[in-house]
N, C-alpha and C positions, 0 to 999 in steps of 0.2 A: 422348881427345879433346881436352883441353888443347892439346897441342902444335899442332894442325890450326888452332884457333882463334887462339893466338898467331902463328902463320902468315899465317892470314887478315888479321888485324888489322896486321901488319907490313907486309904488300902494301899494303894500304889506305893506311896512313900512308906508305909510300914512293911510292905513286902521287901522292897529295896533296901530297907535298914537290915532286916533280917539277912539277907543275901549276903550283904557285906560283913554282918558280925559272924553267921555261921559258916560261910562258904570261903571267904579270902582267907582266913588264918590257914585253912586246909592247902589251899592253891600255894600260899607263900612257903609253907613246908616242903613244898615240890620244887620249888624254883630253883633252876640250874644256871649257872652263868657259864657261856663259853668261851673258850681262849684258843688261839692259835699258837702252837709251839713249833719254833722255828729252829733248824740245826742247820749245818752244813750239806747234811745228806738228804733230809725231808723234812716234811712238817706235816703234823696232825692238829686236829681238833680235840680239846680235851673239854669236859663237863666238871664243874665243880659246884657241889650243892651250895645253897645260901649259908646252911650252917657252918659248913667248913671253912667258906669263905670269911665268914663273920669273926675265925679263930685267926686269920693271917692280918699282920700290920697293913694297912692302905685298903683291905678288902678290894683288890684290883690286881691287873696283871703284875704292877710293881711288887706286890704283896707275894704273889707266886714268886716271883723272882727271888724275892728275898728269903723267903723261906727254903728255897732250893739251894742257895748259897750257904744259908745258916745250916741246914740238916744234911746237905749233899744230896738227897733223894726225896722222892715224895710218891705216893700213889693217887691215881687219877682216873676217871672213866673215858676212854677214847670214844668220840661220838662218831656217827657217820650218818650220810643219807639214806634213808630207805622208805618204800612205798608203804603206807598204812594199809589195812583191810578195804579203805573205801577208794584206794589208789591214789591219795593224796602224797606228796613227798614230805618227809619230817627228818628232822635229827633226833636221832636216838642212840641210847648208849649201847657201845659194841662189846667191849670187854675192859677190865680194870688192867691197868698198866703201871709201871715203874718209870718215874722219870728221874735221870740222874744228872746232878748240875754239869755243866760244861762252860768252857770259855765262850764258846761258838752259839749259844742258846739264846732266844729270845722268845718272850711271851708277850702277847698282843691279844687286846679283847676282839672276838669274833661276832660279828653281828650278821643274822641269819633272816629272811624273810618267812622261813619256815617256822612250822610248829616244832618245838623244844620238849622232848619226852623228859619226865622225872627219872631221877637213878634209882634203880630197883635193886636194893643191897642184897635181896636175898639171890640175885643172879651170880653173885662172885663164884 
């Protein structure tokens, strides 16, 4: 019996390793970080892909703010809550927007318990 338990454990470990090698890189490419952009008039939630965030200094809210100050503007996807086909709430890209640097602008990380959908660049 110990041989069959070892075999089962080995197969389970091999399956887990294959999943992490094959599936995780695909998920990492779709990862989106959410940020809340606050002005004197309103606030919105934007999503920045991991690839775009990697190009910013600091790779966080401070990096987005520095980029806005340096460039004066940037494009991002506005995110909003919606219901999925199963009825669950999720954070989904709404449309691409332009942000313009302003003295009264604040960018902060945005945490959500909801599933965050990846950005679909074909919907631009």
